[in-house]
N, C-alpha and C positions, 0 to 999 in steps of 0.2 A: 843803886841795886838795877840790875840787868834780867830783864824778866823774859823769854821768849815763851811765846803764845804758839798753839799746835793744838790744831784737830782735822780730824782724818779729810785729807784733799779731793772727798766727793764733791762739793758744792764750793763757789767762789764764798769768800766771807765777807759783805754778808753776801746769802743765796741770792742769786741772778736769774731764778729758774722757777719753775710753778711748784715744787717739791716741796712738802714738807717739811722745813730744813731749822725749824727753832733752834737746836745748841749753834748755829751756823751764825742766826743774826743776835744769841747771848754774847757768845765771843766779840764779834764787832761792836756792839756796844760797850761791852766793859772795855775793849780796846780804846774805843776814845775817850772814855773818860778817865782812864793812867792816863795817857798821852795827854788829854788838855791838864791835867791835874800838874804832871810834870816832877814828879819825886821820884818815879824809875825811868830808864830807858827802856824800852818797850818794841820788839821786835816781833810781827810777827809771820808766822811761817804759815802759808797760804797759798792754793794756785795761782793761775795767771787770770788775769780779772779781777782779782779779788781790790776791795777802796778800803783806802786805810790814813790814817793821820801819822800811823806806826810805820817802822821801818819794815817796807815788805823785802820778803825773801819768797819765789816764785818759783826758783829754779827750773825757770819755765819749762812747768809742769801743768797743763791744762785739768780744770775740773773733770773725775772720771769719770763724773753724773751724764757728760757728753756722748759716751761709749755704749751706754746702758743698750741702747734701740737695736744696737748693731753687733751686740754678742748675746750668747745665750746666758743664763742663770749662771750656769755654775764658772763661764768663762770670765764672766764680769764682777764674779766673785775672789776670781781669782786674781782677775786685773786690779781691785781694789787693793787686797791685798799688798801688789809689786812694787802698786806706786805707792802705796802709805809705809813701805821698807825703805825706798828710794827718799822719798822725802825725809824719812828720819835721820837717817845715815846724815845727806845732806846737813841735815840741823844739828846733827853734832858734831863735824865740822864747824859751822857757822860759830856753835858755842863754845867752841876753845879758843876762835881767832877774835869775838867780841867778848869772849871772859863772860857769859852769860851765868848768872847766879843761881836761877831757881826757869826750868821746863813746866809752865803750866798746859797738863795736857787736858784735852776734855773727853776721853773715851778711857776704859782700863782695857778693852778687847783688844786682843790682838797684840799686846806689848808687853808681855810679859820675855818675850823670846829679843826683843828692841831694849828693852834697857835690862838685860843680864848682861847684855856686853855694850853695853855705853859705861863712859867713865863713873868709876863709882863717886866721885868727889862732886857730881852732877845730882841734885837734888831735882825731885819729880813732885809736883803737884797736881793729883787727878781730881777733876771736875767730875761727879758721876751723875749723868742729865737721866736716866734709864732707871727702869724697874731693873733690883739687881734679883734675878734669876736664872735659871738656866747657867749657858755658861757668861753671861754677863758676871752672877757670884762667882763663879771660878775666875774669874778674871781677876777679881777683887780679890777673892783669898789667895790668890797666888803670888801678887803682888806685892800681899800683906809680908811675903817674906823679907823684902828691901827694907832695911834701915833709911835708905834714903828717898822715899815713897812714901806721899801724906794723901789723905784723903777728904774733898768735902763732899759733904753732901746736900742736895738744893732742897732735902726737907729732913726731917725728923723720922718719919713716915717711911721715908725710903730707904732707911738702914735696915729697916726692919730685925731681926734676930742677926745679921752678918757683925761679926766680931774682926773688924781692919782696923787698920792706924787713921781713923776720922781724927780729924785737927778740929774741923767746926764744922758745921750746917749754915750753906749760906741764901739766902733767898734770891730766886733771879729777880732781876730789877727791868724797867722800863725805862725810857727817856720817857717820862711824863706828857713833856710838852707837843707829843707826837698823839699825845691822846687827850685833847682840848676836852672841856667839861661841860655838861650838856643839861640843861633843868628838865628840860622837855622832854615829853615823853610818848610812846605812842601806843595804841590799844594790843598788840601781838608780842607775842616772844620769841625768842628765836633758839639754837641750837646750834653748837659750834663743833666741825671735828670731824675726820675722816669717817665717812659712813659705813661703820662695823661695829659688829655685837656689842664689842666692849665699853662702846661711847652713850649707849644710849637712848639713839633715836626713836625705837619705838615707844619707848617709856613716855617721851618728850609729846612724841604724837599722840598716844591713848589721853596723856592727861589735855593736853590742847584740844580734845575733840571732846572731852568727859564737861570741857571750862566752857564751849564752843567761839574759842579765841583763836585768831589766827595765830599761824606757827610761821619761822622760816630758817629751815633746815642749811646752814653753810658748812658745805663740809664734799671734799669729792668722793667721789666713788670708789670702791678697791672691791675688784673682782677676782683678786689673785688668787682667790680658794672657790673652793666651791660652797663652803659656807658664807665668806663673805656676799660672791653672788647671789646667792638665793636669799641674804640678807635683803640684800639692795633690793632685789625685784618684791618682796613683799611690802617692803616703803613706796616701790614706786607710783604705783599706782593709785594711793593718795594722796600725790600732789597734783591739785585742780588748778593749781593757781590762781585760788578765789581765798580758801583759808590756809593751804599747805602750799609752800613755797620753797623752791630748791633751788640755791646760787653756790655752782660747783665750786668757784675760788675767785677766792678775792685776794687784789695785789695788797700787800703790807699797809702801805700809805693809804689805805683807800678803809683800813680795817674800821677804823674810829668810826666814819659814819655810820656803821651797820649795827656797832656796840649803839650806839647816841639814840637809834633810833626804835628802838626796844625797850619794853618795860621791864625785863629780866631776861638775864643768861638761862637755862637751864642745862646744868650738866647730871643727869643720871647715869654714871660713869658705874661701870660693872667690873672694875678692874682698881689696883692700888696703884693709882696717877703719884708717880712723886712728884709732880710742879703742873699747873696751870698756869701756863702762861696766859690762856682765856680769863682767866678768874682777873685778871690783876689789869689788864686791860680793861674789860670790861668798868671795873670796878672805878680804873680813872677817868673810864668816859664817864662816868654819877651811875653804869647799867648794875644795880642787886644783880646777886649769883644765889642761883636756887640747885644746891647741890647734893647728890648723896653722901653721904658719911662716909668716904671712902678715901684713904689714899693720905696724901695732903691738903684734903678741902676743911678740918678744923684748925688747921694749921693757918689758912690765907682767909678765910672768909670768917667775919664775927656774926657768932648767929642773932638773930634781931638787929642785927645795927647796921650791915653792908649785904644783908639777902639773909637765906633759912638753910640750914643745915637740917638733911631728911634722912634718918635712920630707913636704912634700902630694904632690911626683912628682919630676922630675929635673930641674926649672928650676932653675939656679944663683942661687937668692936668698940674703942675706944670710946667713953663720950656716949654711948648707947642712954637713950632714953633721958638723956638731961637738955634736950633740946625743947627748944620754944614750940614745936609741932610734935606731936605724939604720934600720929598717924605713921603708918609707915608705907614704904614704895610709892605708886603711881598715886594712890590715896592723899598721903604727905605732899607728894609735886603740887596737886589741886590745890592743898589749901594754901596752903605756901603761894601759890599765883592768884587765892584768890585774898592773900592779904600782904601781898606786895605793895600797896601803897602807903604801907605802916612804915618801910623803909625810906629815907631820909638819902639822896641822892648824894648830895654832897657828904653827908658821914662816907660814903664810899670812897669818892674820891681821897677825903682827907685820908683814910686809911690808907690807901696806897703812896701816897705822897711821904707819911710819916713811917714806912714799912717797906717798898717794894720799888724804891726808884732806880735807877740805873747809881745815881749816887750814892747809895746806901749799898749797893753790891760794891761798887769797887772800893769804897770803905772796908770791910768786908775781907776781901781779899788781899788789899795792903796790909791791915794787919796781920792776914796769915803767913805772908810772904815775908814780914820782922819775925811772926812765930818758928818759921822754919830754919831761916837765916841764923836766929840765936839757938836753935837748938842742934845744930848742924856745926855749929864754932863751939860746942863744950866739949 
């Protein structure tokens, strides 16, 4: 089967800039495993500078992120739309020439007018990487009108109440060899992610202060809105280089070191995160996860085995009240931090080996490709 892999050409595949571009990394890892297996012919449609073992079609188009600094916000967004459409049209031409069976897209936004004009014999598998709210939810609902569009969610929680042609949930996977296991631990904790309110760094800081333990905050500041700016300004004075540390950016190849050196990753998230790569990367390294019961967390963390799940508040979310730790919010984080030595770090590693490797992810997608081909041939 011929598969065409596509994600909007904002970044290279894998990303070669310092942006938070996890979906582009996932596309790269999936593509590499599929090519290595040799069961399908894989074509990657990605901008110049992309590196892949697949057949690369870059159409001599550079990643649009390189233009961001020189354009206004509106001009850059329009540029993204225009370049994305040009890439898509070139891809349709190659699809005819190479007899591509399934186009695997990694976004739904802005795809409706492009797929509406595409040949009806093409099948489109769309992996949804983002929360299905506002424009993303509307895009999925629009695309559901097309019988040749199929959707993969990256967690069951991500679907929410959206009714669409979901063919499967496939969890993200990582090349586990990039995250070597480490039994040794240090005394501190860490929190990863952009420094914005929904990531909950303020809760992590309060919990660490109550425990009187070091905390490393790994993530870029985001001062693009007044709310985000004020959030960072409330956190910055607490970073003293003695008990509170800030690491703005870590190259992906160096992430494992930071996971290995911490007792646990804190994820006091305040949004319904569809999937958290940080969680599986940390657990692969042997590092437990302490996370609020939101979004995909209960699908990724095994309570009491690979970390602890904490109810953030009184809201009646799935699983509420069933977790080992009954305290909520910051008090729950504190109790979990105090009990983290109960978690076997090797169990964290094994959980990822069993459920969240790039190989497991690729197997799921190969099964889906076959399902689509069979359904379309009926």
